[in-house]
TIBA-946672 format. One line per 8 residues: number of its first residue (from 1); their letters; for each residue y negated, z negated, x negated of C-alpha. Coordinates in Angstrom, 1 decimal, always signed. Each point is the difference from the previous one (the first is absolute). Example, Ala and Ser with C-alpha at 12.3 -4.5 7.8 and 13.67 -1.06 7.14 Angstrom:
REM residues 2
1	AS	+4.5,-7.8,-12.3 ~ -3.4,+0.7,-1.4
END
This chain:
REM residues 556
1	MTRPSGAG	+88.7,+105.8,+117.2 ~ +0.2,-3.6,-0.3 ~ +0.9,-0.6,-3.6 ~ +2.1,-2.7,-1.3 ~ -2.2,-2.8,-1.5 ~ +2.1,-0.6,-2.9 ~ -1.3,-3.1,-1.1 ~ -0.9,+0.1,-3.6
9	RSVSARRR	+1.0,+3.3,-0.4 ~ -2.6,+3.5,-0.6 ~ +0.3,+2.7,+2.8 ~ +1.4,+2.3,-2.9 ~ +2.7,-2.9,-0.7 ~ +0.7,+0.1,+4.1 ~ +0.0,+4.4,+0.0 ~ +2.7,-0.3,-3.2
17	RAGCAAAR	+2.5,-2.4,+2.5 ~ +0.0,+2.6,+2.4 ~ +2.5,+2.0,-2.3 ~ +2.8,-2.9,-0.4 ~ +0.4,+0.2,+4.1 ~ +4.2,+0.5,-0.4 ~ +0.8,-3.1,+1.0 ~ -1.0,+1.3,+3.7
25	LAPALAAL	+2.6,+2.3,-0.4 ~ +3.1,-0.2,+2.7 ~ +2.6,-2.5,-1.6 ~ +2.4,+2.6,-0.6 ~ -2.0,+2.4,-1.6 ~ -1.8,-2.7,-2.3 ~ +3.9,-1.0,-1.2 ~ +0.4,+3.9,-0.9
33	LAPALAAC	-3.3,+0.0,-2.0 ~ +0.2,-3.1,-1.7 ~ +1.0,+1.5,-3.7 ~ -3.3,+2.1,+0.1 ~ -2.0,-2.8,+1.3 ~ +1.2,-1.8,-3.0 ~ -0.8,+2.4,-1.9 ~ -3.7,+0.4,+0.9
41	AGDAPASA	-0.5,-3.8,+0.3 ~ +0.7,+0.4,-4.4 ~ -2.4,+2.5,-1.0 ~ -3.4,-2.0,+0.9 ~ -3.5,+1.1,-0.9 ~ -1.3,+0.0,-3.8 ~ -2.7,-2.1,-1.4 ~ -3.5,+1.5,-0.2
49	LDGPAAAP	-1.0,+2.8,-2.3 ~ -1.0,-2.1,-2.9 ~ +1.6,+2.1,-2.8 ~ +1.9,-2.3,-2.6 ~ -0.4,-3.1,+1.8 ~ +2.1,+1.3,+3.3 ~ +3.1,-1.6,+0.3 ~ +3.0,+2.6,-1.1
57	LERPDTRG	+0.4,+2.8,+2.5 ~ +2.9,+1.8,+1.1 ~ +0.5,+3.7,+0.2 ~ +3.4,+2.2,+1.1 ~ +0.5,+0.6,-3.8 ~ -0.5,-4.2,-1.1 ~ +3.0,-1.2,-2.0 ~ +1.8,-2.8,+2.1
65	TDLQFRFD	-2.4,+0.4,+3.1 ~ +1.1,-0.8,+3.5 ~ -1.8,+3.0,+1.9 ~ +2.2,+1.1,+2.7 ~ -0.9,+3.9,-1.2 ~ +0.5,+0.1,-3.9 ~ +1.7,+2.0,-2.7 ~ +3.5,-1.5,-1.2
73	PDDVVETF	-0.5,-2.0,-3.0 ~ +1.6,+3.0,-2.1 ~ -1.8,+3.1,+1.2 ~ -2.3,+1.8,-2.2 ~ -2.8,+0.0,+1.3 ~ -2.5,+2.7,-1.1 ~ -3.4,+1.3,+1.5 ~ -1.7,+3.2,+0.8
81	ASASGSFL	-3.9,+0.1,+0.6 ~ -1.8,+1.9,+2.6 ~ -1.8,+3.6,-1.1 ~ -3.3,-2.0,+1.4 ~ +0.8,-3.0,-2.3 ~ +0.0,-2.5,+3.3 ~ +3.6,-0.9,-0.1 ~ +2.7,-0.8,-1.6
89	VHFAREGR	+3.5,+0.5,+1.2 ~ +3.1,-1.7,-1.0 ~ +3.4,+1.0,+0.3 ~ +3.6,-0.4,-1.6 ~ +2.1,+3.2,-0.9 ~ +3.3,-1.8,+0.6 ~ +1.6,-2.9,+2.2 ~ -1.2,-1.0,+3.4
97	CAVPGEDA	-2.9,+0.7,+0.3 ~ -0.1,+3.2,-1.9 ~ -2.2,+2.6,+1.2 ~ +1.7,+4.1,+0.9 ~ +0.5,+0.7,-3.4 ~ -1.2,+4.5,+0.7 ~ -2.9,+1.2,-2.4 ~ +0.2,+3.5,+1.0
105	DATGVPDF	-3.5,+0.3,-2.0 ~ +1.4,-1.4,-2.8 ~ -3.0,-2.0,-1.2 ~ +2.7,-2.8,-0.6 ~ -0.7,-2.2,+2.9 ~ +1.3,-0.2,+3.4 ~ -1.5,+2.7,+2.4 ~ +0.7,-2.9,+2.5
113	VEEVAAIY	-2.5,-3.1,-2.5 ~ -2.4,+3.5,-0.2 ~ -0.4,+0.3,+3.8 ~ -0.8,-3.7,+0.2 ~ -3.0,-0.3,-2.4 ~ -1.1,+3.9,+1.4 ~ -0.1,-1.3,+3.6 ~ -1.8,-3.7,-1.0
121	DEVIVHYR	-2.8,+2.0,-1.8 ~ -0.1,+2.4,+3.3 ~ -0.7,-3.4,+2.0 ~ -2.5,-1.8,-2.2 ~ -2.0,+3.2,+0.3 ~ +0.1,-0.2,+4.2 ~ -1.3,-3.8,+0.1 ~ -2.2,+0.5,-2.7
129	DVLGFRPP	-1.6,+3.0,-0.1 ~ +0.6,+1.2,+2.9 ~ -0.2,-3.2,+2.6 ~ -2.5,-1.8,-2.1 ~ +2.3,-3.1,-0.8 ~ +0.2,-2.3,-2.8 ~ +3.5,+0.9,-2.6 ~ +2.3,-3.0,+0.0
137	RSDEDLPD	-1.3,-2.8,-2.5 ~ +1.3,+0.2,-3.7 ~ +2.3,-2.4,-1.1 ~ -0.8,+0.3,-4.1 ~ -1.2,-3.5,-0.2 ~ +3.4,-1.4,+1.1 ~ +2.5,-1.2,-2.5 ~ +3.1,+1.8,+2.1
145	NGGDGRFD	-1.4,+3.5,+1.0 ~ +2.5,+2.3,-0.8 ~ -1.6,+1.1,-3.5 ~ -3.6,+0.4,+0.9 ~ -2.7,+0.6,+2.8 ~ +1.3,+3.0,+1.7 ~ +1.6,-0.8,+3.5 ~ +3.4,-0.5,-0.1
153	VYLVDFAG	+2.9,+1.9,+2.1 ~ +3.6,-1.2,-0.8 ~ +3.2,+2.1,+1.2 ~ +3.0,-2.5,+0.9 ~ +2.5,+0.1,+2.4 ~ -0.5,-1.6,+3.3 ~ +3.6,+0.4,+0.9 ~ -0.4,+1.4,+3.9
161	VGDGAFRV	-2.0,-3.1,+1.1 ~ -3.8,+1.2,-0.7 ~ -2.0,+2.8,-2.2 ~ -2.7,-1.5,-1.2 ~ -2.6,-2.8,-0.6 ~ -3.4,-0.8,-1.3 ~ -0.2,-3.4,-1.8 ~ -2.9,-2.3,-0.4
169	DACDPDGE	+0.6,-1.9,-3.2 ~ -3.8,-1.2,-0.7 ~ -3.5,+0.1,+1.4 ~ -3.5,-0.7,-0.6 ~ -1.0,-3.4,-1.0 ~ -3.1,+0.6,+1.9 ~ +1.3,+1.3,+2.8 ~ +3.2,-1.1,+1.2
177	DRCAGFMT	+0.6,+3.2,+1.8 ~ -0.5,+2.2,-2.6 ~ +2.8,+1.0,-1.3 ~ +2.4,+2.8,-3.1 ~ +3.4,+0.5,+0.9 ~ +2.9,+2.2,-0.9 ~ +2.1,+2.6,+2.0 ~ +3.8,-0.3,-0.1
185	QENDYAGY	+1.7,+3.1,+1.3 ~ +3.5,+1.3,+1.5 ~ +1.4,+2.2,-3.5 ~ +2.3,+2.3,+1.8 ~ -0.2,+0.2,+3.9 ~ +3.9,+0.2,+0.2 ~ +0.9,-0.5,+3.3 ~ -3.1,+0.1,+1.4
193	DYPSTRTA	-0.9,+2.5,+2.7 ~ -3.1,+1.4,-1.4 ~ -0.1,+4.0,+0.5 ~ -0.8,-0.4,-3.7 ~ -0.8,-2.2,-3.0 ~ -3.7,+1.7,-0.3 ~ -0.2,-1.0,+3.5 ~ +1.2,-4.3,-0.5
201	NRILGSHE	-2.2,+0.4,-3.0 ~ -3.0,+1.3,+1.7 ~ -0.1,-2.7,+2.8 ~ +0.7,-2.7,-1.9 ~ -2.7,+1.0,-2.3 ~ -2.4,+0.5,+2.3 ~ +1.0,-3.0,+1.9 ~ +0.5,-2.9,-2.9
209	LFHAVQAA	-2.9,+1.3,-2.1 ~ -2.4,+0.1,+3.1 ~ +1.2,-3.8,+0.1 ~ -1.1,-0.6,-3.6 ~ -3.4,+1.4,+0.7 ~ +0.3,-2.4,+2.8 ~ +0.1,-3.2,-2.4 ~ -3.0,+1.4,-2.1
217	YDHGQDTP	-1.9,-1.1,+2.9 ~ +1.8,-2.8,+2.4 ~ +3.9,-0.8,+0.0 ~ -0.6,-2.3,+2.0 ~ -0.2,+1.9,+3.6 ~ +2.7,+0.0,+2.9 ~ +2.8,+2.5,+0.0 ~ -1.9,+2.3,+2.9
225	MMEGSAVW	-2.5,+0.3,-2.7 ~ +1.8,+0.6,-3.3 ~ +3.1,+2.1,+1.5 ~ -1.7,+1.9,+3.2 ~ -2.9,+1.0,-2.8 ~ +2.6,+0.9,-2.7 ~ +2.1,+2.3,+2.3 ~ -3.4,+1.6,+1.0
233	ATESFDPS	-0.8,+0.7,-3.3 ~ +3.3,+1.7,-0.2 ~ -1.2,+2.2,+2.6 ~ -3.4,+0.6,-1.9 ~ +2.0,+0.7,-3.2 ~ +2.5,+2.8,+1.4 ~ +0.2,+0.3,+4.2 ~ +3.5,+2.1,-0.9
241	LQDFEGFV	+1.9,-3.6,-0.5 ~ +0.5,-0.3,+3.1 ~ +0.0,-3.7,-0.8 ~ -2.7,-1.1,+1.9 ~ +1.5,+1.9,+3.5 ~ +2.8,-2.1,-0.7 ~ -1.8,-3.4,+0.1 ~ -2.7,+0.7,+3.1
249	GGYLSNTD	+2.4,-1.3,+2.5 ~ +0.3,-3.4,-1.1 ~ -3.8,-0.2,+1.4 ~ +0.7,+2.7,+3.1 ~ +2.9,-2.2,+1.2 ~ -1.8,-3.3,-0.6 ~ -3.7,+0.3,+1.3 ~ +0.4,-2.9,+1.7
257	RSLDVPIA	-0.6,-2.0,-3.1 ~ -3.0,-1.2,-1.6 ~ -0.9,+2.4,-3.0 ~ -0.2,-2.8,-2.6 ~ +3.1,-1.9,+1.2 ~ +2.8,+1.1,-2.3 ~ +3.5,-0.4,+1.3 ~ +1.4,-2.9,-1.3
265	GPLDPFSY	+2.9,+0.6,-2.5 ~ +0.5,+2.8,-2.4 ~ +1.1,+2.5,+2.7 ~ -3.6,+1.0,+0.9 ~ +0.1,+3.6,+1.1 ~ -3.7,-1.0,+1.8 ~ -1.8,-0.5,-3.4 ~ +1.3,+3.6,-1.2
273	GSALFFQF	-1.1,+2.0,+3.0 ~ -3.5,-1.8,+0.2 ~ -0.6,+2.6,-2.7 ~ -0.7,+2.1,+3.5 ~ -3.6,-2.1,+0.2 ~ -0.9,+0.8,-3.5 ~ +0.6,+3.5,+0.5 ~ -2.0,-0.3,+3.3
281	LEERYGDG	-2.5,-2.0,-1.9 ~ -0.7,+3.0,-2.3 ~ +0.2,+2.5,+2.0 ~ -2.6,-1.2,+2.5 ~ -2.3,-1.9,-2.2 ~ +0.1,+2.2,-2.8 ~ +1.3,+1.1,-3.5 ~ -0.1,-3.4,-1.9
289	TVRSLWER	+0.3,-2.8,+3.1 ~ +2.9,-1.4,-1.3 ~ -1.0,-0.2,-3.8 ~ -3.2,-1.7,+1.1 ~ +2.1,-3.0,+2.1 ~ +1.7,-0.4,-3.4 ~ -2.9,-0.7,-1.7 ~ -1.0,-2.2,+2.6
297	VEDDAFGE	+3.2,-2.9,+0.0 ~ -0.8,+0.0,-4.0 ~ -0.6,-4.0,-0.8 ~ -3.8,-0.7,+0.5 ~ -0.7,+3.4,+1.3 ~ -2.8,+0.3,+2.2 ~ -1.0,-3.7,-0.5 ~ +3.7,-0.5,+1.2
305	ADPVWFEQ	+2.1,-2.9,-2.0 ~ +3.2,+1.6,+1.1 ~ -0.1,+2.6,+2.6 ~ +3.0,+1.2,+2.6 ~ +0.4,+3.6,+0.9 ~ -0.5,-0.5,+3.5 ~ -2.9,-1.8,+0.2 ~ -1.5,+2.4,-2.2
313	LDPLLSSS	+0.0,+2.9,+2.4 ~ -2.5,-1.0,+2.2 ~ -2.5,-0.1,-2.5 ~ +1.0,+3.0,-2.2 ~ +0.2,+2.3,+3.5 ~ -3.6,-1.1,+1.1 ~ -1.8,+0.6,-3.6 ~ +2.4,+3.3,-0.4
321	AQATFAEA	+0.1,+1.7,+3.0 ~ -2.3,-2.7,+2.5 ~ +3.0,-0.8,+2.0 ~ +1.9,-2.9,+0.4 ~ +3.8,-0.9,+0.1 ~ +0.3,-0.1,+3.5 ~ -1.2,+3.1,+0.7 ~ +2.3,+1.5,-2.8
329	FVEFATWN	+3.1,-1.9,+1.4 ~ -0.6,+1.5,+3.6 ~ -0.6,+3.5,-1.5 ~ +3.6,-0.8,-2.5 ~ +1.8,-0.5,+3.4 ~ -1.1,+3.0,+1.5 ~ +0.8,+1.9,-3.1 ~ +4.1,-1.5,+0.1
337	LLTGLHAD	+0.1,+1.2,+3.4 ~ -0.3,+3.4,-1.5 ~ +3.0,+0.1,-2.0 ~ +2.9,+2.0,-0.7 ~ +1.0,+1.9,+2.9 ~ -3.7,-0.6,+1.5 ~ -1.6,+0.6,-3.2 ~ -3.4,+1.6,+0.7
345	PGRSYAAG	-2.0,+0.3,-3.6 ~ -3.2,+0.5,+1.6 ~ +0.1,-3.4,+1.6 ~ +2.4,-1.3,-2.5 ~ +1.5,-0.4,-3.2 ~ -0.1,+3.7,-1.7 ~ +3.6,-0.2,-1.2 ~ +1.7,-2.3,+3.3
353	AGYRSLAP	+1.4,+2.9,+1.2 ~ +3.1,-1.6,-3.3 ~ -0.6,-3.6,+1.7 ~ +2.4,-1.8,+1.9 ~ -0.9,-0.2,+3.7 ~ -1.5,-2.6,+1.6 ~ +2.2,-1.2,+2.3 ~ -1.2,-1.8,+3.3
361	QQVAAPHA	+1.3,-2.2,+2.0 ~ +1.0,+1.6,+3.7 ~ -0.1,-2.2,+3.2 ~ -0.9,+1.1,+3.2 ~ -3.3,+0.3,+2.5 ~ -0.6,-1.8,+1.4 ~ +0.0,-3.1,-3.2 ~ -1.1,-3.2,-0.5
369	GRLRVFHA	+1.1,-1.5,-3.3 ~ -1.3,-3.0,-1.8 ~ -0.9,+0.9,-3.4 ~ -0.6,-2.0,-3.1 ~ -1.9,+1.9,-2.5 ~ -0.6,-0.8,-3.4 ~ -3.6,+0.0,-2.0 ~ +0.2,+3.9,-2.0
377	SAQYFSVR	+2.7,+1.3,+2.0 ~ +0.7,+2.3,+3.1 ~ +2.4,+0.6,+2.6 ~ +1.0,+3.3,+1.3 ~ +1.6,+0.6,+3.7 ~ +0.9,+3.3,+1.4 ~ +0.4,+0.7,+4.3 ~ +1.1,+2.8,+1.9
385	PDGRATMT	-2.6,+0.7,+2.9 ~ +2.5,+0.6,+2.3 ~ -2.3,+2.2,+2.4 ~ -2.9,-2.2,-0.8 ~ -3.0,+2.7,-0.2 ~ -2.2,-2.9,-2.0 ~ +1.0,-3.5,-1.5 ~ -1.8,-2.4,-2.1
393	AALAAPAE	+0.5,-3.1,-1.5 ~ -1.5,-3.7,-0.4 ~ +0.7,-3.5,-1.6 ~ -0.2,-2.8,+1.8 ~ -0.1,-3.7,-0.2 ~ -0.4,-3.1,+2.3 ~ -3.5,-1.1,+0.8 ~ +0.1,-2.8,-2.2
401	DPAQRDGL	+0.7,+1.4,-2.6 ~ -2.0,+3.6,-0.7 ~ +0.6,-0.9,-3.9 ~ +3.6,+1.3,-0.1 ~ -1.6,+4.1,+0.3 ~ -3.0,-1.0,-3.0 ~ +0.5,+2.8,-2.8 ~ +2.7,+2.0,+1.9
409	TLLLAARR	-1.1,+3.7,+0.5 ~ +1.6,+2.2,+2.3 ~ +1.0,+3.8,-0.5 ~ +1.5,+2.8,+2.4 ~ +1.0,+3.4,-0.6 ~ +2.2,+2.6,+2.3 ~ +2.7,+1.9,-1.9 ~ +1.4,+3.5,+1.4
417	GRAYGEVV	+2.6,+1.3,-1.9 ~ -0.6,-1.7,-4.0 ~ -3.5,+0.2,+0.4 ~ -1.8,-3.2,+1.1 ~ -3.9,+1.0,+1.1 ~ -3.7,-1.9,-0.2 ~ +1.1,-3.5,-1.4 ~ -2.2,-2.0,+2.7
425	RAADVASG	-1.2,-3.3,-1.1 ~ -0.7,-2.5,+2.8 ~ -3.4,-1.3,+0.3 ~ +0.9,-3.2,+1.9 ~ +3.7,-0.8,-0.7 ~ +0.1,-2.5,+2.8 ~ -1.1,+2.5,+3.0 ~ +2.4,+3.2,-0.1
433	AELVDTAD	-2.7,+2.1,+0.4 ~ +0.7,+2.8,-2.2 ~ +2.1,+2.6,+2.0 ~ +2.4,+2.6,-2.1 ~ +0.8,+3.2,+1.5 ~ +3.5,-0.3,+0.2 ~ +0.9,+3.2,+2.5 ~ +3.4,+1.7,-1.7
441	ADGLAVIV	-0.3,-2.6,-3.3 ~ +3.2,-0.2,-1.4 ~ -1.5,-3.9,-0.8 ~ -2.5,-2.3,-0.1 ~ -0.4,-1.6,-3.8 ~ -1.7,-3.6,+0.5 ~ -1.2,-1.7,-3.6 ~ -0.7,-3.7,-0.2
449	VNDLQDGE	-2.4,-0.7,-3.2 ~ -0.5,-3.5,-1.3 ~ -3.1,+0.8,-2.4 ~ -0.6,-3.3,-1.3 ~ +1.3,-1.3,-3.4 ~ +0.6,-3.4,+0.5 ~ +0.4,-2.6,+2.8 ~ +2.8,-0.5,+3.2
457	SRKPTLCI	+2.0,+2.2,+1.3 ~ -1.2,+1.4,+3.6 ~ +2.1,-0.4,+3.1 ~ -1.2,+2.3,+2.9 ~ +2.0,+1.8,+1.9 ~ -0.3,+3.8,-0.3 ~ +0.0,+1.9,+3.4 ~ +0.4,+3.8,+0.9
465	GTADEVAA	+0.3,+2.4,+2.6 ~ -2.3,+1.3,+2.6 ~ -3.4,-1.7,+0.7 ~ +1.5,-1.4,+2.9 ~ +3.0,-1.7,-1.8 ~ -1.9,-0.9,-2.8 ~ -2.5,-2.1,+2.3 ~ +2.7,-1.6,+1.1
473	CRAAVEGG	+1.5,-1.0,-3.1 ~ -3.1,-1.4,-0.9 ~ -0.6,-1.9,+3.4 ~ +3.9,-1.4,-0.4 ~ -1.1,-1.4,-3.5 ~ -3.5,-1.0,+0.1 ~ +0.7,-2.0,+3.2 ~ +2.8,-1.4,-1.6
481	AGGGGGGG	+3.1,+1.5,+1.1 ~ +1.1,+0.7,-3.7 ~ +0.4,+3.5,-2.0 ~ +3.0,+1.1,+2.0 ~ +3.2,+1.2,-1.6 ~ -0.4,+3.5,-1.6 ~ +0.9,-1.4,-3.2 ~ -2.2,-0.5,-3.3
489	GGGAGGAG	-1.4,+2.0,-2.8 ~ +1.3,+1.8,-3.4 ~ -1.3,+1.7,-2.0 ~ +1.6,+3.8,-0.9 ~ +3.3,-1.1,+1.4 ~ -0.3,-3.4,+1.7 ~ -0.2,-3.6,-1.4 ~ +0.5,-1.7,+3.7
497	AAGGEAPP	-1.9,-2.3,+2.1 ~ -0.6,-2.1,-3.2 ~ -2.3,+3.2,-1.7 ~ +1.8,-0.1,-3.4 ~ +0.1,-2.4,-2.8 ~ -2.6,-2.6,-0.1 ~ -2.5,-0.6,-2.7 ~ +1.3,-3.0,-2.1
505	EGGEGDAD	-1.6,-2.9,+1.2 ~ -0.6,-2.8,-2.6 ~ +1.6,-0.5,-3.8 ~ +2.7,+2.0,-1.1 ~ +1.4,-2.8,-2.5 ~ -0.8,-1.6,-2.8 ~ +0.7,+2.8,-2.4 ~ -2.0,+1.3,-2.5
513	GGCGCRVG	+1.6,+2.4,-2.5 ~ -1.0,+3.2,+0.7 ~ +3.4,+1.5,+0.7 ~ -1.3,+3.1,+1.1 ~ +3.5,+0.7,+1.4 ~ +0.0,+3.2,+2.2 ~ +1.7,+3.1,+0.3 ~ +3.1,+1.9,-1.1
521	APATAAGS	+1.9,+3.1,+0.3 ~ +2.1,+1.9,+2.9 ~ +3.0,+1.9,+0.0 ~ -2.4,+3.0,+0.7 ~ -1.8,+0.4,-2.9 ~ -1.6,-3.0,-2.2 ~ -3.0,-0.7,-1.1 ~ -2.0,-2.3,-2.0
529	FAAAGSWA	-1.4,-3.7,+0.7 ~ -2.7,-2.2,-1.6 ~ -0.6,-3.1,-0.7 ~ -0.7,-3.2,-2.1 ~ +3.8,-0.6,-0.9 ~ +1.3,+3.0,+2.3 ~ +3.6,+0.8,+1.5 ~ +1.3,+2.3,+2.2
537	LGASLLAL	+2.6,-0.2,+2.7 ~ +3.1,+1.8,+0.5 ~ -0.2,+3.4,+1.1 ~ +2.6,-0.3,+3.2 ~ -1.9,-3.0,+1.3 ~ -3.0,+1.1,+0.5 ~ +1.2,+3.3,+1.2 ~ +1.8,-2.3,+2.3
545	ALRRRRFT	-2.7,-1.7,+1.1 ~ -2.9,+3.1,+0.5 ~ +3.1,+2.2,+1.5 ~ -1.9,+3.3,-1.6 ~ +1.3,+3.3,+0.9 ~ -1.5,+2.0,-2.4 ~ -1.7,+0.3,-4.1 ~ -1.9,-3.3,+0.0
553	PIHR	-0.3,-1.5,-3.2 ~ -0.4,-3.4,-0.2 ~ -1.0,-1.6,-2.9 ~ -2.0,-2.5,-2.5
END
């Protein structure tokens, strides 16, 4: 990817700016979101972790605070410590932010509060002791730290526009991306569509606490890394929650998009759905791979002043698995074909049957279509054989511009019923020499993968058909006749001839603030959202934008 130069700005500052792309929203949607955006703009990150010398910080119970999600001035705020002593839950019994009052165990503390505290204890044990991550940074030296160094969870009313947010309030003076913060969480989920408060609290606790874990390493990574690995972490903590399964469609319906390029604006299902890549890393290369990646992105790790996760994948895979990013990404693209109805745990994800089925673009043979294939992306096509006993595919480029095939891989697999046969990799993407037996097959899948990590998009013509049909297509393109009229690519649903939204070229404006605005909660089941100075979108807006048809909690 060509990264904006941002003269005079650090890489981490440019990464943080990516979260503030809401101005790119369609005007009508932007107008609807204006109140939330205004709230976001008012929540700038606080100063460094330098104790009493720090500028005054704000918490949801700070008198006079203008934080979007906060206690009311006359609320009586109590605290409850988790059994481990690692967390302090702040709550009110009366008023707008009152928690449910049931106290079945007669301890004098509402059951809801005890549940929240116990879940956070359970989550940190999993992240710290099972997965090996470092815990969130202590806020003990901050002037407004909730009372002590324990991690603070504030239960307040989100009024249906979200349900949780991790907020950074101070960072290390010796490492601007190593930060401490606190959690703000919905106080009762009244009117939300979660199946239970326990499910809601487990999703929020696991996702948002992982943002606090991330901040202990590097809070400046982009949204595919931040949100994708947080969704992955929830799945690792409790696979029964279905949060991960609800999100992966955001990636599988946008596979023609570069893995490291989030969708502009706060409505970004792609970044959350990129959790699938982190699940792939962990299953394919072993437990601890995602943790090792986070260890590599900390400032000054492995000699890099400000590492970027996407650039660390190749050295990580080289050192831990003697593999390359290119090899891994091609295999990732193959695994993604074998999901949902076409799942095959012997060749792909162990739980892939519970994921959304990837939907290749349907084209007719013989097919000749011009593509635009961005780095770290894949496009999927499905062709009915219609009596062809064998079929093949090739990538054609004009004789004077063979570089349009550089970095591209071509994969083919026949489908009979729901099952895909062997996925064949073309030794030469230009030759059309790999013949696949399509006698009695219901379809032929063709996958075009760009396994490069940067550079300009490739624009070959994809030829599919019998050997003779593909040869004729190649001759027409290589002889200067053009690519035919078969239509363009489109990962898992078809983006058309453009092949998907382009990675950003050049700068993204002059704002450096680190707003971090991302995603709010849909009507189906709100979730949490992490950022320095975070906010949440209206539930109905996001539900409309994503057109979700089943329980899919979107948060952070």
